[in-house]
BANUTI-107013 format. One record per residue: x, y, z of N, C-alpha, C in turn. Coordinates in steps of 0.1 Angstrom, whole numbers, plus 2048, in hexadecimal, padded with zeros to 3 digits. Example, Ala and Ser with C-alpha at 12.3 -4.5 7.8 and 13.67 -1.06 7.14 Angstrom:
<pts>
nx->884&ny->7C7&nz->84E&cax->87B&cay->7D3&caz->84E&cx->884&cy->7DF&cz->84E
nx->880&ny->7EA&nz->847&cax->889&cay->7F5&caz->847&cx->881&cy->800&cz->84F
</pts>
This chain:
<pts>
nx->51B&ny->BCC&nz->764&cax->51D&cay->BD0&caz->76E&cx->52E&cy->BD5&cz->773
nx->532&ny->BE5&nz->774&cax->543&cay->BE4&caz->775&cx->547&cy->BE0&cz->782
nx->554&ny->BD8&nz->782&cax->55A&cay->BD4&caz->78E&cx->569&cy->BE1&cz->78B
nx->56A&ny->BE1&nz->796&cax->576&cay->BEE&caz->79A&cx->57E&cy->BE4&cz->7A6
nx->58A&ny->BE4&nz->79F&cax->597&cay->BE3&caz->7A1&cx->59E&cy->BE7&cz->7A5
nx->5A8&ny->BEF&nz->7B1&cax->5AF&cay->BF2&caz->7B7&cx->5BA&cy->BED&cz->7B8
nx->5C3&ny->BEF&nz->7B2&cax->5D2&cay->BE9&caz->7B5&cx->5DF&cy->BF2&cz->7BC
nx->5EA&ny->BEC&nz->7BC&cax->5F5&cay->BF8&caz->7C3&cx->600&cy->BF4&cz->7BB
nx->604&ny->BFE&nz->7BA&cax->618&cay->BFB&caz->7B6&cx->624&cy->BF6&cz->7C3
nx->628&ny->BED&nz->7C2&cax->62E&cay->BE8&caz->7CF&cx->637&cy->BE3&cz->7C9
nx->647&ny->BE1&nz->7D3&cax->654&cay->BDD&caz->7CE&cx->653&cy->BCC&cz->7CC
nx->658&ny->BC9&nz->7C0&cax->658&cay->BBA&caz->7BF&cx->658&cy->BB6&cz->7C6
nx->64F&ny->BA6&nz->7C9&cax->64D&cay->BA0&caz->7D0&cx->65E&cy->B96&cz->7D4
nx->664&ny->B95&nz->7C7&cax->672&cay->B8F&caz->7C5&cx->67A&cy->B96&cz->7CD
nx->677&ny->BA3&nz->7CE&cax->682&cay->BAE&caz->7D1&cx->689&cy->BB0&cz->7E0
nx->697&ny->BA9&nz->7E6&cax->697&cay->BB0&caz->7F9&cx->694&cy->BBD&cz->7F8
nx->68F&ny->BBF&nz->7FE&cax->687&cay->BD1&caz->802&cx->696&cy->BD3&cz->80A
nx->69A&ny->BDF&nz->80A&cax->6A8&cay->BE4&caz->811&cx->69E&cy->BF5&cz->817
nx->6A4&ny->BF6&nz->824&cax->6A2&cay->C01&caz->828&cx->6AC&cy->C0E&cz->827
nx->6A8&ny->C1E&nz->825&cax->6AB&cay->C24&caz->822&cx->6BC&cy->C29&cz->82F
nx->6C5&ny->C2D&nz->82A&cax->6D0&cay->C31&caz->831&cx->6CE&cy->C36&cz->83D
nx->6BF&ny->C40&nz->83A&cax->6BE&cay->C4B&caz->848&cx->6B5&cy->C44&cz->850
nx->6AD&ny->C39&nz->84B&cax->6A0&cay->C31&caz->852&cx->698&cy->C35&cz->852
nx->693&ny->C3F&nz->846&cax->685&cay->C47&caz->845&cx->67D&cy->C41&cz->83C
nx->680&ny->C2F&nz->839&cax->675&cay->C2C&caz->830&cx->67B&cy->C21&cz->828
nx->677&ny->C19&nz->823&cax->67A&cay->C0F&caz->815&cx->683&cy->C14&cz->809
nx->68E&ny->C0F&nz->806&cax->695&cay->C16&caz->7F5&cx->68A&cy->C12&cz->7EB
nx->688&ny->C1C&nz->7E6&cax->67E&cay->C1A&caz->7DA&cx->686&cy->C1F&cz->7CF
nx->690&ny->C24&nz->7CF&cax->69B&cay->C24&caz->7BF&cx->6A0&cy->C1F&cz->7BD
nx->6A1&ny->C1B&nz->7B1&cax->6A3&cay->C11&caz->7A6&cx->6A5&cy->C02&cz->7AA
nx->695&ny->C02&nz->7B3&cax->68F&cay->BF5&caz->7B1&cx->686&cy->BF3&cz->7AE
nx->682&ny->BE0&nz->7A9&cax->676&cay->BE3&caz->79E&cx->66D&cy->BE1&cz->7A3
nx->663&ny->BE7&nz->79F&cax->652&cay->BE7&caz->7A7&cx->648&cy->BE1&cz->79C
nx->642&ny->BD7&nz->7A5&cax->637&cay->BD1&caz->798&cx->62D&cy->BD1&cz->7A1
nx->61F&ny->BCE&nz->79C&cax->612&cay->BCB&caz->7A2&cx->610&cy->BC5&cz->7AE
nx->609&ny->BCA&nz->7BB&cax->608&cay->BC2&caz->7C6&cx->604&cy->BB4&cz->7C2
nx->607&ny->BA5&nz->7C7&cax->603&cay->B9B&caz->7C4&cx->5F6&cy->B99&cz->7C4
nx->5EF&ny->BA2&nz->7D2&cax->5E0&cay->B9E&caz->7D6&cx->5DA&cy->BA5&cz->7CE
nx->5DB&ny->BB1&nz->7C4&cax->5D6&cay->BB5&caz->7BE&cx->5D7&cy->BB0&cz->7AE
nx->5E0&ny->BA8&nz->7AB&cax->5E3&cay->BA1&caz->79B&cx->5D5&cy->B99&cz->79C
nx->5D3&ny->B90&nz->7AF&cax->5C9&cay->B8A&caz->7AB&cx->5BB&cy->B90&cz->7AD
nx->5B7&ny->B9A&nz->7B2&cax->5AA&cay->BA2&caz->7AE&cx->5A9&cy->BA7&cz->7A1
nx->5B4&ny->BA8&nz->79A&cax->5B3&cay->BAA&caz->78A&cx->5B0&cy->B9E&cz->783
nx->5BB&ny->B94&nz->785&cax->5AF&cay->B88&caz->780&cx->5A4&cy->B84&cz->780
nx->59E&ny->B88&nz->791&cax->591&cay->B81&caz->792&cx->588&cy->B8B&cz->78A
nx->58D&ny->B97&nz->78D&cax->583&cay->B9F&caz->786&cx->57F&cy->B9A&cz->775
nx->58B&ny->B98&nz->770&cax->58B&cay->B92&caz->75C&cx->582&cy->B8C&cz->75E
nx->584&ny->B81&nz->768&cax->57D&cay->B71&caz->767&cx->56E&cy->B75&cz->764
nx->567&ny->B80&nz->76D&cax->55C&cay->B7E&caz->771&cx->55A&cy->B87&cz->764
nx->562&ny->B91&nz->75B&cax->55C&cay->B95&caz->74E&cx->55B&cy->B88&cz->745
nx->568&ny->B80&nz->746&cax->567&cay->B76&caz->73D&cx->559&cy->B6C&cz->73C
nx->556&ny->B6B&nz->74E&cax->54B&cay->B64&caz->74A&cx->53B&cy->B69&cz->74B
nx->539&ny->B79&nz->74A&cax->52E&cay->B7B&caz->741&cx->528&cy->B85&cz->74F
nx->52E&ny->B81&nz->75C&cax->52A&cay->B87&caz->76A&cx->52A&cy->B99&cz->76C
nx->538&ny->B9C&nz->767&cax->53A&cay->BAC&caz->764&cx->53B&cy->BB2&cz->757
nx->53D&ny->BBB&nz->754&cax->53A&cay->BC1&caz->747&cx->547&cy->BCB&cz->747
nx->54F&ny->BD1&nz->74E&cax->55A&cay->BDB&caz->74D&cx->55D&cy->BD8&cz->75C
nx->56F&ny->BD4&nz->759&cax->578&cay->BD6&caz->764&cx->582&cy->BE5&cz->761
nx->581&ny->BEA&nz->76B&cax->58A&cay->BF5&caz->76C&cx->597&cy->BF2&cz->778
nx->59E&ny->BF8&nz->776&cax->5A9&cay->BF8&caz->780&cx->5AC&cy->C03&cz->786
nx->5AF&ny->C07&nz->793&cax->5AF&cay->C14&caz->796&cx->5BE&cy->C14&cz->79E
nx->5C7&ny->C21&nz->7A3&cax->5D1&cay->C1C&caz->7A9&cx->5D2&cy->C2C&cz->7AD
nx->5D9&ny->C2C&nz->7BD&cax->5DF&cay->C35&caz->7C0&cx->5E9&cy->C37&cz->7C3
nx->5F3&ny->C43&nz->7C0&cax->5FF&cay->C45&caz->7C2&cx->608&cy->C4D&cz->7B7
nx->615&ny->C4C&nz->7B7&cax->616&cay->C54&caz->7AB&cx->619&cy->C53&cz->7A1
nx->61B&ny->C5A&nz->794&cax->618&cay->C5A&caz->78A&cx->61F&cy->C4D&cz->782
nx->626&ny->C46&nz->78A&cax->62F&cay->C38&caz->787&cx->627&cy->C2B&cz->785
nx->61B&ny->C2D&nz->78D&cax->611&cay->C24&caz->78E&cx->607&cy->C20&cz->782
nx->609&ny->C2D&nz->779&cax->604&cay->C2F&caz->76A&cx->60A&cy->C1E&cz->764
nx->618&ny->C14&nz->766&cax->61F&cay->C0A&caz->763&cx->611&cy->C01&cz->767
nx->610&ny->C03&nz->773&cax->60B&cay->BF7&caz->77E&cx->5FD&cy->BF5&cz->776
nx->5F3&ny->C00&nz->776&cax->5E7&cay->C02&caz->76C&cx->5EC&cy->BFC&cz->761
nx->5F4&ny->BFC&nz->75A&cax->5F3&cay->BF8&caz->749&cx->5F6&cy->BE9&cz->74C
nx->5FB&ny->BE5&nz->756&cax->5FB&cay->BD4&caz->757&cx->5EE&cy->BCD&cz->75A
nx->5E8&ny->BD8&nz->760&cax->5DA&cay->BD2&caz->764&cx->5D2&cy->BD5&cz->756
nx->5D7&ny->BE2&nz->750&cax->5CD&cay->BDF&caz->741&cx->5D3&cy->BD4&cz->738
nx->5DD&ny->BCC&nz->739&cax->5E4&cay->BC5&caz->733&cx->5DC&cy->BB4&cz->736
nx->5DB&ny->BB8&nz->740&cax->5D7&cay->BA9&caz->745&cx->5C6&cy->BA4&cz->742
nx->5BF&ny->BB2&nz->73D&cax->5B3&cay->BB5&caz->738&cx->5A8&cy->BBB&cz->73E
nx->5AB&ny->BC5&nz->742&cax->5A4&cay->BCE&caz->749&cx->5A1&cy->BD5&cz->740
nx->597&ny->BDE&nz->742&cax->593&cay->BE9&caz->736&cx->596&cy->BF4&cz->733
nx->593&ny->BFC&nz->742&cax->59D&cay->C0A&caz->742&cx->5A2&cy->C0D&cz->751
nx->5AB&ny->C13&nz->74F&cax->5B0&cay->C1A&caz->762&cx->5B0&cy->C2C&cz->764
nx->5B0&ny->C2A&nz->76E&cax->5AF&cay->C38&caz->778&cx->5BA&cy->C36&cz->77F
nx->5C2&ny->C41&nz->782&cax->5CC&cay->C44&caz->787&cx->5CC&cy->C50&cz->78F
nx->5CB&ny->C50&nz->79F&cax->5CB&cay->C5E&caz->7A8&cx->5D9&cy->C5E&cz->7AC
nx->5DE&ny->C69&nz->7A3&cax->5EB&cay->C6D&caz->7A9&cx->5F1&cy->C71&cz->7B5
nx->5F8&ny->C6D&nz->7BC&cax->5FB&cay->C71&caz->7C6&cx->609&cy->C6C&cz->7CE
nx->612&ny->C75&nz->7D2&cax->61E&cay->C6C&caz->7D9&cx->623&cy->C79&cz->7E4
nx->624&ny->C71&nz->7F0&cax->626&cay->C60&caz->7F3&cx->619&cy->C5A&cz->7F0
nx->617&ny->C4C&nz->7F3&cax->60A&cay->C45&caz->7F3&cx->601&cy->C4A&cz->801
nx->5F7&ny->C4F&nz->7FF&cax->5EF&cay->C51&caz->80D&cx->5EE&cy->C46&cz->817
nx->5E9&ny->C46&nz->823&cax->5E2&cay->C3C&caz->82B&cx->5D8&cy->C35&cz->826
nx->5D9&ny->C2E&nz->82A&cax->5CE&cay->C23&caz->82B&cx->5BF&cy->C29&cz->824
nx->5BB&ny->C30&nz->82F&cax->5AC&cay->C35&caz->835&cx->5AE&cy->C40&cz->825
nx->5B9&ny->C48&nz->827&cax->5B8&cay->C4E&caz->817&cx->5B5&cy->C4D&cz->80B
nx->5BC&ny->C3C&nz->80F&cax->5BA&cay->C39&caz->800&cx->5AA&cy->C33&cz->7FD
nx->5A6&ny->C2D&nz->80C&cax->593&cay->C2B&caz->809&cx->58D&cy->C38&cz->807
nx->591&ny->C43&nz->80D&cax->588&cay->C51&caz->804&cx->589&cy->C52&cz->7FA
nx->594&ny->C4F&nz->7F1&cax->598&cay->C50&caz->7E6&cx->58D&cy->C4A&cz->7DB
nx->590&ny->C3A&nz->7E0&cax->588&cay->C30&caz->7D9&cx->57C&cy->C32&cz->7D7
nx->575&ny->C39&nz->7E4&cax->568&cay->C3B&caz->7E5&cx->55F&cy->C43&cz->7DD
nx->56E&ny->C4E&nz->7DB&cax->56A&cay->C59&caz->7D4&cx->566&cy->C53&cz->7C8
nx->56E&ny->C4C&nz->7BE&cax->570&cay->C45&caz->7B2&cx->564&cy->C3B&cz->7B5
nx->560&ny->C34&nz->7B7&cax->554&cay->C29&caz->7BB&cx->547&cy->C32&cz->7BA
nx->54A&ny->C3A&nz->7C3&cax->538&cay->C48&caz->7BC&cx->539&cy->C49&cz->7B3
nx->547&ny->C4F&nz->7AE&cax->543&cay->C51&caz->79C&cx->53F&cy->C4A&cz->791
nx->547&ny->C3D&nz->795&cax->544&cay->C31&caz->78A&cx->53C&cy->C27&cz->794
nx->537&ny->C24&nz->79B&cax->52A&cay->C1E&caz->79E&cx->529&cy->C0E&cz->79C
nx->536&ny->C06&nz->7A1&cax->536&cay->BFC&caz->79D&cx->532&cy->BF2&cz->7A6
nx->52F&ny->BE7&nz->7A2&cax->526&cay->BDC&caz->7A9&cx->52D&cy->BD4&cz->7B0
nx->53A&ny->BD5&nz->7AF&cax->543&cay->BCF&caz->7BC&cx->552&cy->BD2&cz->7B8
nx->557&ny->BD3&nz->7BF&cax->562&cay->BD9&caz->7C4&cx->56B&cy->BCE&cz->7C6
nx->577&ny->BC9&nz->7BE&cax->57F&cay->BBA&caz->7C8&cx->590&cy->BC7&cz->7C8
nx->593&ny->BC5&nz->7D3&cax->5A0&cay->BC5&caz->7D7&cx->5A9&cy->BBB&cz->7DC
nx->5BA&ny->BB7&nz->7DD&cax->5BD&cay->BB2&caz->7E3&cx->5BB&cy->BB4&cz->7F3
nx->5BE&ny->BAA&nz->7FA&cax->5BA&cay->BAB&caz->808&cx->5C6&cy->BB7&cz->80F
nx->5D2&ny->BB8&nz->809&cax->5DC&cay->BBF&caz->811&cx->5E7&cy->BC1&cz->805
nx->5EC&ny->BCA&nz->808&cax->5FB&cay->BCC&caz->7FF&cx->606&cy->BC9&cz->806
nx->60F&ny->BBF&nz->7FE&cax->61D&cay->BBD&caz->806&cx->626&cy->BC2&cz->809
nx->623&ny->BD4&nz->805&cax->62D&cay->BDB&caz->80F&cx->628&cy->BE2&cz->81D
nx->620&ny->BE7&nz->81D&cax->61A&cay->BEC&caz->82B&cx->614&cy->BE0&cz->833
nx->60E&ny->BD3&nz->82E&cax->60A&cay->BCA&caz->833&cx->5FC&cy->BCD&cz->83A
nx->5F4&ny->BDD&nz->837&cax->5E9&cay->BE1&caz->844&cx->5DA&cy->BD5&cz->845
nx->5DC&ny->BD4&nz->837&cax->5CD&cay->BC6&caz->831&cx->5C3&cy->BD6&cz->83D
nx->5BF&ny->BE5&nz->833&cax->5B5&cay->BE7&caz->83A&cx->5AF&cy->BF1&cz->832
nx->5B4&ny->BF5&nz->826&cax->5AC&cay->BF7&caz->81B&cx->59E&cy->BF5&cz->817
nx->5A0&ny->BE8&nz->817&cax->591&cay->BE3&caz->811&cx->586&cy->BE2&cz->81B
nx->589&ny->BDE&nz->827&cax->57F&cay->BE5&caz->838&cx->57B&cy->BF2&cz->830
nx->583&ny->BF7&nz->835&cax->57F&cay->C0C&caz->836&cx->577&cy->C0D&cz->82E
nx->57A&ny->C0A&nz->81D&cax->574&cay->C0A&caz->813&cx->566&cy->C09&cz->815
nx->560&ny->BF9&nz->81B&cax->555&cay->BF2&caz->818&cx->54F&cy->BFC&cz->822
nx->553&ny->C03&nz->82F&cax->54F&cay->C05&caz->83B&cx->548&cy->C17&cz->835
nx->554&ny->C16&nz->82B&cax->54D&cay->C2B&caz->82B&cx->541&cy->C29&cz->81B
nx->548&ny->C1D&nz->813&cax->534&cay->C1D&caz->80B&cx->52A&cy->C14&cz->810
nx->52D&ny->C12&nz->81A&cax->523&cay->C0C&caz->822&cx->51A&cy->C01&cz->818
nx->528&ny->BFA&nz->814&cax->526&cay->BEB&caz->80E&cx->52A&cy->BDD&cz->815
nx->520&ny->BD4&nz->80E&cax->527&cay->BC7&caz->816&cx->539&cy->BC7&cz->812
nx->538&ny->BBC&nz->81C&cax->54B&cay->BB9&caz->819&cx->54C&cy->BAB&cz->81B
nx->556&ny->BA1&nz->80D&cax->55A&cay->B97&caz->813&cx->569&cy->B99&cz->814
nx->56D&ny->B98&nz->81E&cax->57C&cay->B94&caz->81E&cx->587&cy->B8A&cz->81B
nx->591&ny->B89&nz->81B&cax->598&cay->B7E&caz->81C&cx->594&cy->B73&cz->810
nx->58E&ny->B77&nz->808&cax->585&cay->B6F&caz->7FE&cx->590&cy->B64&cz->7F5
nx->58E&ny->B54&nz->7F9&cax->593&cay->B4A&caz->7EE&cx->58C&cy->B48&cz->7E5
nx->57C&ny->B49&nz->7E4&cax->576&cay->B44&caz->7DC&cx->568&cy->B4C&cz->7D9
nx->567&ny->B51&nz->7CD&cax->560&cay->B5C&caz->7C7&cx->553&cy->B58&cz->7BD
nx->545&ny->B5B&nz->7BC&cax->53E&cay->B56&caz->7B6&cx->530&cy->B62&cz->7B4
nx->52A&ny->B68&nz->7A6&cax->522&cay->B71&caz->7A7&cx->518&cy->B6C&cz->79E
nx->50A&ny->B6B&nz->7A8&cax->4FF&cay->B6C&caz->7A3&cx->4F4&cy->B74&cz->7A3
nx->4F0&ny->B7D&nz->799&cax->4EB&cay->B87&caz->79A&cx->4F0&cy->B92&cz->7A3
nx->4E6&ny->B99&nz->7AC&cax->4E5&cay->BA2&caz->7B8&cx->4F2&cy->B96&cz->7C3
nx->4F4&ny->B88&nz->7C4&cax->4F6&cay->B83&caz->7CF&cx->508&cy->B82&cz->7CE
nx->510&ny->B81&nz->7D4&cax->51E&cay->B80&caz->7D7&cx->522&cy->B72&cz->7DC
nx->524&ny->B67&nz->7DC&cax->528&cay->B5F&caz->7E5&cx->539&cy->B5E&cz->7E2
nx->53E&ny->B5A&nz->7F4&cax->54B&cay->B5D&caz->7F1&cx->54F&cy->B53&cz->7FF
nx->55A&ny->B4C&nz->7FE&cax->562&cay->B43&caz->805&cx->56B&cy->B4A&cz->80D
nx->56A&ny->B4D&nz->819&cax->579&cay->B54&caz->820&cx->580&cy->B4F&cz->825
nx->587&ny->B53&nz->828&cax->594&cay->B4C&caz->82E&cx->594&cy->B4F&cz->841
nx->594&ny->B48&nz->846&cax->58F&cay->B4F&caz->859&cx->59D&cy->B44&cz->85C
nx->5A0&ny->B43&nz->86C&cax->5A6&cay->B42&caz->871&cx->5A1&cy->B31&cz->874
nx->593&ny->B2F&nz->877&cax->590&cay->B22&caz->877&cx->58D&cy->B1B&cz->86C
nx->594&ny->B1F&nz->85D&cax->58F&cay->B19&caz->855&cx->589&cy->B21&cz->84A
nx->582&ny->B1A&nz->844&cax->575&cay->B22&caz->83A&cx->568&cy->B24&cz->83D
nx->564&ny->B33&nz->83B&cax->55C&cay->B39&caz->83B&cx->552&cy->B3D&cz->82D
nx->545&ny->B34&nz->82D&cax->53D&cay->B35&caz->820&cx->531&cy->B41&cz->822
nx->533&ny->B4F&nz->820&cax->529&cay->B5A&caz->81F&cx->521&cy->B5C&cz->811
nx->51A&ny->B64&nz->80F&cax->511&cay->B6D&caz->807&cx->511&cy->B78&cz->80A
nx->514&ny->B85&nz->7FE&cax->50F&cay->B8D&caz->801&cx->509&cy->B94&cz->7F6
nx->502&ny->BA3&nz->7FC&cax->4FA&cay->BA8&caz->7EE&cx->502&cy->BB6&cz->7E4
nx->504&ny->BB0&nz->7DA&cax->50E&cay->BBE&caz->7D5&cx->506&cy->BCA&cz->7D3
nx->507&ny->BD8&nz->7D3&cax->516&cay->BD6&caz->7D4&cx->51F&cy->BD5&cz->7E2
nx->52B&ny->BD0&nz->7DE&cax->532&cay->BC9&caz->7EA&cx->546&cy->BCD&cz->7E3
nx->549&ny->BCA&nz->7F2&cax->557&cay->BCD&caz->7F1&cx->55D&cy->BBE&cz->7F6
nx->56C&ny->BBA&nz->7EB&cax->56B&cay->BAD&caz->7EE&cx->57D&cy->BAD&cz->7ED
nx->57F&ny->BA9&nz->7F5&cax->594&cay->BA9&caz->7F6&cx->595&cy->B98&cz->7FB
nx->5A1&ny->B95&nz->7EE&cax->5A3&cay->B8B&caz->7EA&cx->5B3&cy->B85&cz->7F0
nx->5AF&ny->B7A&nz->7F2&cax->5BA&cay->B6F&caz->7F9&cx->5C4&cy->B68&cz->7F0
nx->5CA&ny->B62&nz->7EF&cax->5D8&cay->B5F&caz->7E6&cx->5D2&cy->B50&cz->7DD
nx->5CA&ny->B4C&nz->7E8&cax->5C3&cay->B3D&caz->7DE&cx->5B5&cy->B3F&cz->7D6
nx->5B3&ny->B4D&nz->7D5&cax->5AA&cay->B4F&caz->7C8&cx->5A7&cy->B48&cz->7BD
nx->5B4&ny->B4A&nz->7B6&cax->5B9&cay->B49&caz->7A7&cx->5C7&cy->B4B&cz->7A3
nx->5CC&ny->B4A&nz->798&cax->5D6&cay->B4B&caz->794&cx->5D8&cy->B55&cz->788
nx->5E0&ny->B60&nz->78E&cax->5DF&cay->B6B&caz->785&cx->5E6&cy->B67&cz->775
nx->5E0&ny->B6D&nz->76B&cax->5E3&cay->B68&caz->75E&cx->5EE&cy->B72&cz->75A
nx->5FA&ny->B6F&nz->751&cax->607&cay->B78&caz->74D&cx->5FD&cy->B83&cz->742
nx->604&ny->B8D&nz->73C&cax->600&cay->B96&caz->733&cx->60A&cy->B91&cz->726
nx->5FF&ny->B8F&nz->71C&cax->607&cay->B8D&caz->710&cx->60B&cy->B97&cz->708
nx->611&ny->B99&nz->6FF&cax->619&cay->B9F&caz->6FC&cx->60F&cy->BAA&cz->6F2
nx->605&ny->BA7&nz->6E9&cax->5FD&cay->BAA&caz->6E4&cx->5F2&cy->BB1&cz->6EC
nx->5F3&ny->BAC&nz->6F7&cax->5E9&cay->BB7&caz->702&cx->5F2&cy->BBE&cz->70B
nx->5FC&ny->BBE&nz->708&cax->606&cay->BCB&caz->70F&cx->602&cy->BD5&cz->706
nx->603&ny->BD3&nz->6F9&cax->607&cay->BD8&caz->6ED&cx->5F6&cy->BE6&cz->6ED
nx->5EA&ny->BDB&nz->6EF&cax->5DE&cay->BE0&caz->6F0&cx->5DC&cy->BE7&cz->6FA
nx->5E1&ny->BE6&nz->709&cax->5E1&cay->BEC&caz->711&cx->5E5&cy->BFE&cz->714
nx->5EE&ny->BF9&nz->70A&cax->5EE&cay->C0B&caz->707&cx->5EB&cy->C16&cz->703
nx->5DF&ny->C0E&nz->700&cax->5D6&cay->C15&caz->6F7&cx->5C8&cy->C17&cz->6FC
nx->5C7&ny->C10&nz->708&cax->5BC&cay->C12&caz->712&cx->5BA&cy->C1C&cz->71B
nx->5AE&ny->C22&nz->720&cax->5AC&cay->C2D&caz->725&cx->5B4&cy->C2C&cz->730
nx->5BA&ny->C3A&nz->739&cax->5C1&cay->C39&caz->743&cx->5BD&cy->C48&cz->746
nx->5B2&ny->C4B&nz->753&cax->5B1&cay->C5A&caz->758&cx->5BC&cy->C5A&cz->765
nx->5BE&ny->C6B&nz->763&cax->5C5&cay->C69&caz->76F&cx->5BB&cy->C74&cz->77B
nx->5C1&ny->C71&nz->788&cax->5B8&cay->C7F&caz->78F&cx->5BE&cy->C81&cz->799
nx->5BE&ny->C8C&nz->79F&cax->5C6&cay->C8B&caz->7AB&cx->5BD&cy->C8F&cz->7BA
nx->5C4&ny->C8C&nz->7C6&cax->5B9&cay->C8D&caz->7D2&cx->5B2&cy->C9B&cz->7D0
nx->5B4&ny->CAA&nz->7CE&cax->5AE&cay->CAF&caz->7CF&cx->59F&cy->CB3&cz->7C6
nx->5A3&ny->CAA&nz->7B9&cax->59B&cay->CAA&caz->7B1&cx->58A&cy->CA0&cz->7B6
nx->58F&ny->C99&nz->7BE&cax->584&cay->C90&caz->7C5&cx->57F&cy->C95&cz->7CF
nx->587&ny->CA1&nz->7D5&cax->583&cay->CA6&caz->7E5&cx->588&cy->CA2&cz->7F2
nx->595&ny->C97&nz->7EE&cax->595&cay->C91&caz->7F8&cx->5AB&cy->C95&cz->7FE
nx->5A4&ny->C95&nz->80C&cax->5B2&cay->C9D&caz->812&cx->5BB&cy->C8F&cz->816
nx->5C6&ny->C8F&nz->811&cax->5CD&cay->C83&caz->817&cx->5D8&cy->C84&cz->81B
nx->5D7&ny->C8E&nz->824&cax->5E3&cay->C91&caz->829&cx->5E6&cy->C87&cz->83D
nx->5EF&ny->C81&nz->83D&cax->5F4&cay->C76&caz->841&cx->5F1&cy->C76&cz->851
nx->5EF&ny->C6E&nz->858&cax->5E8&cay->C73&caz->867&cx->5F3&cy->C6A&cz->870
nx->5FB&ny->C5F&nz->867&cax->603&cay->C5E&caz->872&cx->617&cy->C61&cz->86D
nx->61F&ny->C5E&nz->873&cax->62B&cay->C60&caz->872&cx->636&cy->C55&cz->874
nx->63C&ny->C54&nz->869&cax->645&cay->C49&caz->86A&cx->655&cy->C50&cz->86F
nx->656&ny->C4B&nz->87C&cax->661&cay->C4E&caz->882&cx->66E&cy->C4A&cz->87E
nx->66D&ny->C3B&nz->879&cax->67A&cay->C32&caz->87B&cx->673&cy->C27&cz->871
nx->67C&ny->C23&nz->868&cax->67D&cay->C17&caz->863&cx->68A&cy->C0D&cz->861
nx->685&ny->C00&nz->86B&cax->694&cay->BF9&caz->86C&cx->694&cy->BEB&cz->865
nx->69C&ny->BE5&nz->864&cax->69A&cay->BDA&caz->85D&cx->69B&cy->BD0&cz->867
nx->694&ny->BC5&nz->866&cax->692&cay->BBC&caz->874&cx->6A1&cy->BB4&cz->877
nx->6A5&ny->BB5&nz->884&cax->6B1&cay->BAC&caz->889&cx->6B3&cy->B9E&cz->883
nx->6C6&ny->B9D&nz->882&cax->6C3&cay->B92&caz->87B&cx->6C2&cy->B87&cz->881
nx->6C2&ny->B7A&nz->880&cax->6C1&cay->B6E&caz->88A&cx->6CC&cy->B66&cz->891
nx->6CC&ny->B6B&nz->89A&cax->6DB&cay->B67&caz->8A3&cx->6DA&cy->B54&cz->8A0
nx->6E8&ny->B51&nz->8A1&cax->6E9&cay->B41&caz->8A2&cx->6E7&cy->B37&cz->8AF
nx->6E2&ny->B31&nz->8AC&cax->6E0&cay->B2C&caz->8B8&cx->6E8&cy->B23&cz->8C0
nx->6E7&ny->B1C&nz->8CE&cax->6F3&cay->B19&caz->8D3&cx->6EC&cy->B0C&cz->8DC
nx->6F4&ny->B02&nz->8DC&cax->6F5&cay->AF6&caz->8E5&cx->6F2&cy->AF6&cz->8F2
nx->6EB&ny->AEE&nz->8F9&cax->6E6&cay->AF1&caz->907&cx->6EA&cy->ADF&cz->90B
nx->6F5&ny->ADF&nz->915&cax->6F4&cay->ACF&caz->91D&cx->6EF&cy->ACA&cz->921
nx->6E0&ny->AD2&nz->927&cax->6D7&cay->ACE&caz->931&cx->6CA&cy->AD4&cz->92B
nx->6BC&ny->ACE&nz->932&cax->6B5&cay->AD1&caz->933&cx->6B1&cy->AE0&cz->941
nx->6BA&ny->ADC&nz->947&cax->6BF&cay->AE1&caz->953&cx->6BE&cy->AF2&cz->94C
nx->6C9&ny->AF2&nz->946&cax->6D2&cay->AFD&caz->941&cx->6CA&cy->B03&cz->935
nx->6C3&ny->AFA&nz->930&cax->6BA&cay->B03&caz->926&cx->6AB&cy->B0B&cz->927
nx->6A5&ny->B05&nz->936&cax->69F&cay->B0D&caz->940&cx->6A8&cy->B19&cz->942
nx->6AE&ny->B1B&nz->94A&cax->6B6&cay->B23&caz->94A&cx->6B8&cy->B2D&cz->945
nx->6BA&ny->B28&nz->937&cax->6C1&cay->B37&caz->92E&cx->6B4&cy->B3E&cz->929
nx->6A9&ny->B33&nz->924&cax->69C&cay->B3B&caz->924&cx->697&cy->B43&cz->92F
nx->699&ny->B3E&nz->939&cax->692&cay->B4A&caz->943&cx->69E&cy->B54&cz->946
nx->6A9&ny->B56&nz->94A&cax->6B3&cay->B5D&caz->948&cx->6B4&cy->B68&cz->940
nx->6B9&ny->B5E&nz->934&cax->6BC&cay->B67&caz->926&cx->6B5&cy->B6A&cz->91A
nx->6AA&ny->B63&nz->916&cax->6A2&cay->B61&caz->910&cx->696&cy->B6B&cz->914
nx->697&ny->B68&nz->925&cax->686&cay->B6C&caz->92B&cx->67C&cy->B69&cz->927
nx->67B&ny->B5C&nz->920&cax->66B&cay->B5B&caz->918&cx->664&cy->B51&cz->923
nx->66C&ny->B4D&nz->92D&cax->663&cay->B48&caz->936&cx->661&cy->B48&cz->945
</pts>
């Protein structure tokens, strides 16, 4: 069984994000980029499936600019077998990404698609659900535990009320949460081997997908700084300020 793992290149989680001076977006020049943390968890889980014998091949796929090859090489160094880049700049919206991944899935015919529940840049949490809908596949979202037994995929989902255990029938889309596993670090020998692993490049036009944006970003602003607190002398004064100044009651 093939496992397809979509991954995304994002600003490193340890870097402070800065807004461009013209408020047109986020500053990406001379900024350290890395694989989305949720995507790392997805890659790790796919590799563990292959090591356990429930998967035969792990394929990482990215949608984005040519620099995404670096992110794909990281996935290959972790242990993925081969990589696919759908080159497009800027990165399309979630629906367009889902359509591109659908085209790749129809070509590769994987048994399971594992991806992060969201990317830490847009925080949309949409691609996995849209992809499952387009493919008409089963989906397990926010997964913190996963096991494959033949055609049955057993998952534990993190929901508002606690945990939910469900069984899916492959093929299925799985979106993973933080507590699923601890991703491995790529060793130096594996990093060197990753340079020789196959990486195919395609364009949306080759796949017959229109990635024209449907949304327009008007302005990007940093959140306002936190104001200093004040002391009040009585409960009555507190209520008055909450009602007339903060206007929360």
